[in-house]
C-alpha positions as CSV (number, residue, x, y, z in Angstrom):
1,M,141.4,125.0,49.2
2,N,139.6,125.9,52.2
3,Y,136.8,123.6,52.3
4,S,135.7,124.4,56.2
5,G,136.0,128.0,55.5
6,N,133.6,127.4,52.5
7,S,131.1,125.3,54.4
8,L,131.2,128.3,57.2
9,K,130.2,130.6,54.6
10,S,127.3,128.7,53.0
11,L,126.3,127.8,56.6
12,K,126.1,131.4,57.7
13,S,124.3,132.5,54.8
14,M,121.6,129.8,55.5
15,Q,121.1,131.1,58.9
16,K,120.5,134.6,57.8
17,F,118.0,133.2,55.5
18,Y,116.3,131.4,58.2
19,K,116.4,134.3,60.5
20,N,115.1,136.6,58.5
21,N,112.1,134.1,57.7
22,L,111.5,133.9,61.3
23,S,111.4,137.5,62.1
24,E,109.2,138.3,59.0
25,G,107.1,135.2,60.0
26,T,106.1,136.8,63.2
27,N,104.8,139.9,61.7
28,D,106.1,141.8,64.5
29,K,107.6,145.3,63.5
30,E,110.0,145.3,66.2
31,I,111.7,142.1,65.7
32,I,111.7,142.8,61.9
33,Q,113.3,146.1,62.9
34,L,116.0,144.4,65.3
35,N,116.6,142.2,63.0
36,K,117.8,144.8,60.6
37,Q,119.7,146.4,63.0
38,I,121.6,143.3,64.3
39,N,122.5,142.7,60.4
40,D,123.7,146.0,59.8
41,L,126.0,146.1,63.3
42,E,127.4,142.5,62.0
43,E,128.3,144.1,58.6
44,S,129.7,147.1,60.1
45,K,131.9,145.0,62.5
46,N,133.1,142.9,59.9
47,E,134.1,146.0,57.8
48,S,136.0,147.2,60.9
49,L,137.9,143.8,61.3
50,K,138.7,143.4,57.6
51,E,139.9,147.2,57.3
52,K,142.0,146.4,60.7
53,E,143.2,143.4,58.9
54,Q,144.5,145.2,55.8
55,T,145.8,147.8,58.1
56,E,148.1,145.5,59.6
57,I,149.4,144.4,56.5
58,D,149.9,147.8,55.5
59,I,151.9,148.1,58.9
60,I,154.0,144.8,58.2
61,N,154.9,146.4,54.8
62,I,155.8,149.7,55.9
63,E,158.2,148.2,58.7
64,N,160.0,146.1,55.8
65,E,160.5,149.0,53.9
66,I,161.9,150.9,56.8
67,K,164.2,148.1,57.6
68,R,165.5,148.0,53.8
69,L,166.2,151.6,54.4
70,D,168.0,150.9,57.4
71,D,169.9,148.4,55.7
72,K,171.0,150.9,53.2
73,L,171.8,153.2,55.6
74,N,174.0,151.3,57.3
75,M,176.3,151.0,54.8
76,F,177.4,154.6,55.2
77,D,180.4,154.5,57.6
78,Q,179.9,158.1,58.7
79,I,176.3,157.2,60.3
80,Q,176.5,153.7,60.8
81,N,176.7,153.9,64.7
82,L,173.7,156.6,64.6
83,T,171.5,154.3,62.6
84,K,172.3,151.2,65.1
85,Q,171.2,153.0,68.0
86,R,168.2,154.1,66.3
87,Q,166.9,150.7,65.2
88,E,167.8,149.3,68.7
89,L,165.9,152.3,70.2
90,D,162.9,151.7,67.6
91,I,162.9,148.0,68.6
92,K,162.8,149.0,72.7
93,I,160.2,151.4,72.2
94,T,157.8,149.0,70.3
95,N,158.3,146.6,73.2
96,D,157.9,149.0,75.7
97,K,154.4,149.9,74.2
98,Q,153.5,146.5,74.2
99,K,154.0,146.3,78.0
100,R,152.4,149.3,78.3
101,E,149.1,147.5,76.9
102,G,149.5,144.6,79.4
103,Y,150.1,147.3,82.0
104,Q,146.6,149.2,81.2
105,K,144.9,145.7,81.4
106,D,146.2,144.8,84.7
107,I,145.7,148.3,86.0
108,L,142.0,148.3,85.2
109,Q,141.4,144.6,86.4
110,S,142.9,145.3,89.6
111,N,141.5,148.6,90.2
112,Y,138.1,147.1,89.8
113,T,138.9,144.0,91.9
114,Y,140.0,146.3,94.6
115,R,137.3,149.0,94.4
116,I,134.8,146.2,94.9
117,K,136.4,144.6,97.7
118,T,136.6,147.8,99.2
119,L,132.8,148.8,98.9
120,V,132.0,145.2,100.4
121,A,134.2,146.0,103.3
122,S,132.8,149.5,103.7
123,L,129.3,148.4,103.9
124,N,130.2,145.4,106.2
125,E,131.8,147.9,108.5
126,K,128.4,150.4,108.2
127,Y,126.2,147.7,108.7
128,K,127.7,144.7,110.8
129,K,126.6,146.6,114.2
130,I,122.9,146.4,113.1
131,E,120.9,143.9,115.3
132,F,118.1,141.5,114.0
133,N,114.7,143.2,114.3
134,E,113.5,142.0,118.0
135,E,109.7,141.7,116.7
136,F,110.8,139.5,113.7
137,Q,112.8,137.1,116.1
138,N,110.2,137.3,118.6
139,R,107.6,135.8,115.9
140,T,109.9,133.1,114.4
141,I,109.3,129.7,115.7
142,S,113.1,128.1,116.7
143,H,114.2,125.3,114.7
144,M,111.5,125.6,112.0
145,Q,112.1,126.4,107.9
146,A,109.5,127.9,105.6
147,S,109.9,124.3,103.7
148,A,108.3,123.0,106.6
149,I,105.0,125.2,106.4
150,D,105.4,124.8,102.6
151,E,104.5,120.9,103.1
152,I,101.9,121.3,105.2
153,L,100.0,123.7,103.0
154,E,100.8,121.1,100.2
155,R,98.9,118.2,102.1
156,E,96.1,120.6,103.1
157,Y,96.2,119.1,106.5
158,C,97.7,120.0,109.6
159,I,100.0,118.0,111.7
160,C,97.2,117.1,114.1
161,G,94.9,116.1,111.4
162,E,92.8,118.4,110.6
163,K,92.1,119.8,107.5
164,L,93.3,123.3,106.8
165,T,90.5,126.1,106.5
166,D,91.0,129.4,104.6
167,S,92.0,131.0,108.1
168,H,94.5,128.4,109.0
169,I,96.1,128.6,105.5
170,Q,96.3,132.3,105.8
171,H,98.0,132.1,109.3
172,L,100.8,129.9,107.8
173,L,101.2,132.2,104.8
174,E,102.0,134.8,107.1
175,Q,104.0,132.9,109.5
176,R,105.9,131.7,106.6
177,N,107.3,135.4,106.5
178,Y,109.4,135.0,109.8
179,Q,111.1,131.3,109.1
180,P,114.3,131.4,107.5
181,P,115.3,128.7,105.2
182,I,117.9,128.0,108.2
183,S,118.3,129.5,111.7
184,N,119.6,132.9,112.0
185,A,122.6,132.5,113.7
186,Q,123.4,130.1,110.7
187,L,122.9,133.1,108.3
188,V,124.7,135.3,110.5
189,Q,127.8,132.8,110.3
190,N,126.9,132.5,106.6
191,F,127.1,136.1,106.0
192,K,130.4,136.4,107.7
193,T,132.4,133.8,105.8
194,I,131.2,135.3,102.4
195,I,132.2,138.8,103.5
196,K,135.5,137.2,104.5
197,D,135.9,135.5,101.1
198,E,134.6,138.5,98.9
199,I,137.3,141.0,100.9
200,A,139.9,138.3,101.1
201,G,143.9,139.5,100.1
202,I,142.7,143.4,99.8
203,K,146.2,144.4,101.4
204,N,147.9,142.5,98.6
205,D,145.4,143.7,95.9
206,Y,146.3,147.6,96.8
207,I,150.1,146.9,97.1
208,H,149.9,144.8,93.5
209,L,147.8,148.0,92.2
210,E,150.4,150.7,93.5
211,R,153.3,148.5,92.2
212,V,151.6,148.1,88.9
213,S,150.5,151.8,88.8
214,D,154.2,152.8,89.7
215,D,155.8,150.7,86.5
216,Y,153.4,151.9,84.3
217,I,154.5,155.6,84.9
218,D,157.9,154.7,84.6
219,L,157.4,152.7,81.5
220,I,155.5,155.8,80.1
221,D,158.3,157.9,80.9
222,N,161.0,155.6,79.4
223,I,158.6,155.7,76.2
224,V,158.5,159.5,76.0
225,M,162.2,160.0,76.6
226,G,163.0,157.0,74.2
227,E,160.7,158.9,71.5
228,E,162.6,162.2,72.1
229,E,166.1,160.7,71.9
230,L,164.6,158.8,68.6
231,V,163.9,162.3,67.2
232,R,167.4,163.5,67.9
233,L,168.8,160.4,66.4
234,S,167.1,161.1,63.2
235,E,167.9,164.6,63.2
236,A,171.8,163.9,63.5
237,I,171.6,161.4,60.8
238,G,169.5,163.5,58.6
239,N,172.3,166.6,59.1
240,N,174.5,164.5,57.1
241,D,176.4,166.3,54.2
242,S,175.3,163.4,51.6
243,K,172.4,164.1,49.7
244,E,171.9,160.4,49.4
245,I,171.4,159.8,53.4
246,K,169.4,163.0,53.5
247,E,167.0,161.4,51.3
248,K,166.8,158.0,52.5
249,N,166.6,159.2,56.3
250,T,163.8,161.4,55.1
251,K,161.7,158.5,53.6
252,R,162.2,156.9,56.5
253,N,160.9,159.6,58.9
254,D,157.6,159.5,56.6
255,L,157.4,156.1,56.7
256,Q,157.6,155.8,60.4
257,Y,155.0,158.8,60.6
258,K,152.5,156.6,58.5
259,R,153.2,153.4,60.4
260,E,152.0,155.4,63.8
261,K,149.4,157.0,62.0
262,L,148.2,153.4,60.9
263,K,148.6,151.8,64.4
264,E,146.3,154.2,65.7
265,R,143.9,153.8,63.0
266,K,144.4,150.0,63.9
267,V,143.2,150.6,67.6
268,R,140.2,152.9,66.6
269,L,138.9,150.1,64.0
270,T,139.4,147.7,66.8
271,L,137.5,149.8,69.3
272,K,134.4,150.3,66.7
273,A,134.7,146.8,66.0
274,D,134.4,145.9,69.8
275,I,131.6,148.6,70.3
276,D,129.6,147.2,67.4
277,E,129.6,143.7,68.7
278,T,128.4,145.0,72.1
279,E,125.6,146.7,70.6
280,R,124.7,143.7,68.5
281,S,124.5,141.3,71.6
282,K,122.5,144.0,73.4
283,K,119.9,143.5,70.3
284,E,120.3,139.7,69.3
285,K,119.5,139.3,73.2
286,R,116.2,141.5,72.9
287,Y,115.6,139.8,69.5
288,Q,115.6,136.2,70.9
289,E,113.4,137.4,74.2
290,L,110.6,138.8,71.9
291,L,111.0,135.8,69.1
292,S,110.6,133.5,72.2
293,E,107.2,135.1,73.0
294,K,106.1,134.0,69.3
295,N,104.9,130.5,68.9
296,K,105.2,130.5,65.1
297,N,107.3,129.5,62.1
298,K,108.1,126.2,64.3
299,I,109.8,124.5,61.3
300,N,112.0,127.5,60.4
301,Q,113.2,127.6,63.9
302,I,114.3,124.2,63.9
303,K,116.1,124.5,60.3
304,Y,117.3,127.9,62.2
305,D,118.8,126.1,65.2
306,L,120.3,122.9,63.3
307,V,122.1,125.4,61.1
308,E,123.1,127.3,64.2
309,Q,124.6,124.1,66.1
310,S,126.1,123.3,62.6
311,I,128.1,126.5,62.8
312,W,128.8,125.9,66.3
313,I,130.4,122.4,65.5
314,L,132.3,123.8,62.5
315,E,133.8,126.7,64.4
316,D,134.6,124.7,66.9
317,R,136.6,122.1,64.8
318,N,138.5,125.1,63.1
319,E,139.4,126.4,66.4
320,K,140.8,123.1,67.4
321,D,142.5,122.7,64.3
322,R,144.3,126.2,64.5
323,Q,145.4,125.6,68.2
324,L,147.0,122.2,66.6
325,R,148.7,123.7,63.8
326,K,149.8,126.9,66.2
327,T,151.2,124.1,68.3
328,Q,152.8,122.4,65.7
329,I,154.7,125.4,64.1
330,E,155.7,126.6,67.4
331,E,157.3,123.0,68.2
332,K,159.3,122.8,64.9
333,A,160.2,126.3,65.1
334,N,161.7,125.8,68.3
335,E,163.4,122.6,66.5
336,H,165.2,125.0,64.1
337,F,166.0,128.0,66.1
338,S,167.6,125.8,68.9
339,D,169.9,124.2,66.1
340,I,170.6,128.0,64.6
341,I,171.1,130.0,68.0
342,Y,173.6,129.0,70.5
343,K,171.6,130.9,73.5
344,S,168.6,128.9,75.6
345,K,165.9,131.0,74.1
346,T,162.7,129.9,73.2
347,I,159.9,131.1,70.4
348,S,156.4,131.0,71.5
349,L,153.1,132.2,69.5
350,N,150.0,133.5,70.6
351,D,146.5,133.0,69.2
352,N,147.1,135.3,66.4
353,F,150.4,133.7,65.6
354,E,152.2,136.6,66.6
355,Y,155.7,135.6,68.2
356,T,157.5,136.3,71.4
357,V,161.2,135.4,72.3
358,R,161.8,134.2,75.8
359,E,164.8,133.3,78.1
360,K,165.7,130.3,79.6
361,N,164.0,131.9,83.0
362,G,160.8,132.6,81.0
363,D,161.2,136.5,80.6
364,I,161.3,138.0,77.4
365,A,164.0,138.5,75.1
366,S,165.0,141.5,73.0
367,P,167.2,139.6,70.3
368,S,169.9,140.5,68.3
369,E,169.7,141.2,64.6
370,G,171.1,137.4,64.0
371,E,168.6,136.0,66.1
372,R,165.5,137.9,64.4
373,V,166.9,136.5,61.1
374,S,167.1,133.2,62.8
375,I,163.6,133.8,64.3
376,S,162.5,134.4,60.9
377,M,163.8,131.6,59.2
378,S,162.9,128.9,61.7
379,L,159.2,130.1,61.5
380,I,159.4,129.8,57.6
381,L,160.5,126.5,58.0
382,A,158.5,125.5,60.4
383,I,155.1,126.5,58.6
384,I,156.8,124.6,55.5
385,D,157.4,121.4,57.9
386,S,153.9,121.6,59.2
387,H,151.9,122.0,55.3
388,K,154.3,118.8,54.5
389,E,152.8,116.9,57.3
390,R,148.9,118.1,56.7
391,I,149.5,117.1,52.8
392,K,150.7,113.9,54.1
393,E,147.7,113.7,56.1
394,K,145.4,114.4,53.7
395,N,146.8,111.7,51.4
396,N,146.9,109.1,53.8
397,S,143.1,109.7,54.5
398,K,142.5,109.2,50.8
399,E,140.7,112.4,50.5
400,G,142.1,112.6,46.8
401,F,145.1,115.0,47.8
402,D,148.1,113.9,45.1
403,Y,151.3,114.7,47.5
404,M,153.4,114.1,44.5
405,N,151.9,117.5,43.2
406,E,152.1,119.3,46.1
407,K,155.5,118.8,48.1
408,E,157.7,121.0,46.5
409,F,158.6,124.4,48.4
410,A,160.7,127.2,47.3
411,I,162.3,130.1,49.3
412,I,163.4,133.3,47.9
413,L,165.8,135.2,49.9
414,D,167.2,138.5,49.5
415,A,170.6,139.8,51.5
416,A,169.5,137.4,54.2
417,F,172.9,137.0,55.6
418,A,173.6,140.8,55.5
419,N,173.6,141.4,59.2
420,L,174.9,138.0,60.4
421,D,178.1,136.2,61.6
422,N,179.8,133.6,60.4
423,L,178.0,131.0,62.8
424,F,174.4,132.1,62.0
425,S,175.1,132.1,58.2
426,R,176.7,128.6,58.4
427,R,174.0,127.4,60.7
428,I,171.1,128.7,58.4
429,S,172.5,127.7,55.1
430,E,173.1,124.4,56.5
431,K,169.5,123.7,57.4
432,L,167.9,124.9,53.8
433,P,168.8,122.4,51.1
434,N,167.4,119.8,53.8
435,S,164.1,121.6,54.2
436,V,162.8,123.2,50.6
437,E,163.6,121.7,47.1
438,Q,164.4,125.1,45.5
439,L,166.5,128.0,47.2
440,I,166.9,131.3,45.0
441,L,169.4,133.3,47.0
442,F,170.2,137.1,46.0
443,S,173.4,137.9,47.9
444,T,176.3,140.0,47.3
445,N,180.0,138.2,47.2
446,R,180.8,139.5,50.7
447,Q,177.7,138.0,52.3
448,Y,178.1,134.6,50.0
449,Q,181.6,133.8,50.2
450,G,182.6,131.7,53.2
451,A,180.3,130.2,55.5
452,V,177.1,130.1,53.2
453,E,179.5,129.1,50.0
454,E,180.9,126.2,51.7
455,S,177.1,124.9,52.9
456,L,175.4,125.5,49.8
457,N,178.2,124.7,47.3
458,E,177.5,121.1,46.3
459,Y,173.8,122.1,46.0
460,V,173.9,125.1,43.6
461,G,172.2,124.4,40.2
462,K,173.2,127.9,38.4
463,K,175.3,131.0,39.5
464,Y,174.6,134.2,37.9
465,V,176.1,137.8,38.3
466,L,173.9,140.6,38.3
467,T,175.2,144.0,36.8
468,I,174.1,147.3,37.8
469,P,171.6,149.0,35.1
470,T,172.1,152.3,33.9
471,S,170.8,155.2,35.7
472,D,167.6,155.4,33.2
473,R,166.5,152.1,34.1
474,E,167.5,151.5,37.7
475,N,164.6,150.0,38.6
476,A,164.1,147.5,36.0
477,L,166.0,143.9,35.4
478,T,166.5,142.1,32.0
479,N,168.5,139.0,31.1
480,D,171.0,141.5,29.8
481,D,172.2,142.2,33.2
482,L,172.6,138.7,34.0
483,K,175.8,136.7,33.6
484,E,175.9,133.2,33.9
485,M,178.8,131.6,35.7
486,Q,180.0,127.9,35.9
487,L,177.2,125.4,36.0
488,M,177.7,123.1,38.8
489,E,176.2,119.5,39.1
490,V,172.9,119.5,41.6
491,K,173.0,116.7,43.7
């Protein structure tokens, strides 16, 4: 049960209630209207984020369906080479598009930094030759700061002991306008230091901006050429004489088109949520300014502040827990991953738990098919390990958790070893019995026999042979289609 999530939901509901009370209690039409606009923008932003989340799920489902179609197309010998090229190219284009986003952000930030420094340098060149106003300098008393005049005015007596008259005060106030907080020479020196700091590294900024821009253009060209090649490969596969190949290829192309449209929708939803949040923040700022001018509803204000502080504390705790779990899953995933693969590569997770694989030198890696399956298995096993530890923590903290009722985990694998060599298959299958309490494996004889069977044989409880149903119910499965093989003792 998500206790912290329920607590946050309740607190935010209370926050909204007290905020409405504060708004209505002021009897200020502008404040009431602003509060309504803020709530509307918050709801609009949340709707966009919810749609974005569903869109991401739809994209994942489509990518899984594309993967299944690729696996089926790979079984046709006459197009196996073409489908493999298309898969590899599709992965490369996806990675390049992710890099493109990074380049875009880098270019925007670098351009902003460089333009600001250029503007500062240009203004400095224009004004650095202007001398101080001579009359201003002549009226300045050397080595006297404005703070000295302020102290004389505060005492109401001159340093000679005479009480200040209105005429004296007026004269001192006029003189104060000509006294700097520090000497003119020091002001000039400070200004030069600030300018030097502001425009430091401007040449390197320009070189970096040019390099990133060139890399970005090259990357765009690679993406365009890759997409053109992707179209050519799809057409070559679709031109095959086999009707089944044509149908599966057409379905794959339709899914890929739908996936790209969903990705575009995800970008639009993200932008809309950002715009709504920016507008909400502006109105929230104005709302708080107007509200602070009112001296009513003090009790509601106190309640609102307490609820708001509680939300901050709970959100901070949730974020810390989220980061802890991310680190825990990442560490355990790398433990499993290092046991499976035979190269020095590591998995890293970002704040959204999206993974990246890196080489030993830190460069982003392009995983092989076997490594991709190994990554998925490592992450699944890491999530299970992490959840087991979390249950144990709750059980040890005496919060009423019954570990015995929550400790069992099961994994269902469908053709998991289809594209793996014996080494990958053996290392993964050896891990599974030690990580989960139940494993259900769907596999062909070819995929199962050898390394997988040798690793799992002593753990097998039941084996079944699945016969292919007749064409009139090819998408249905009954017990009649299963033939139980020899029952083996479970260890």
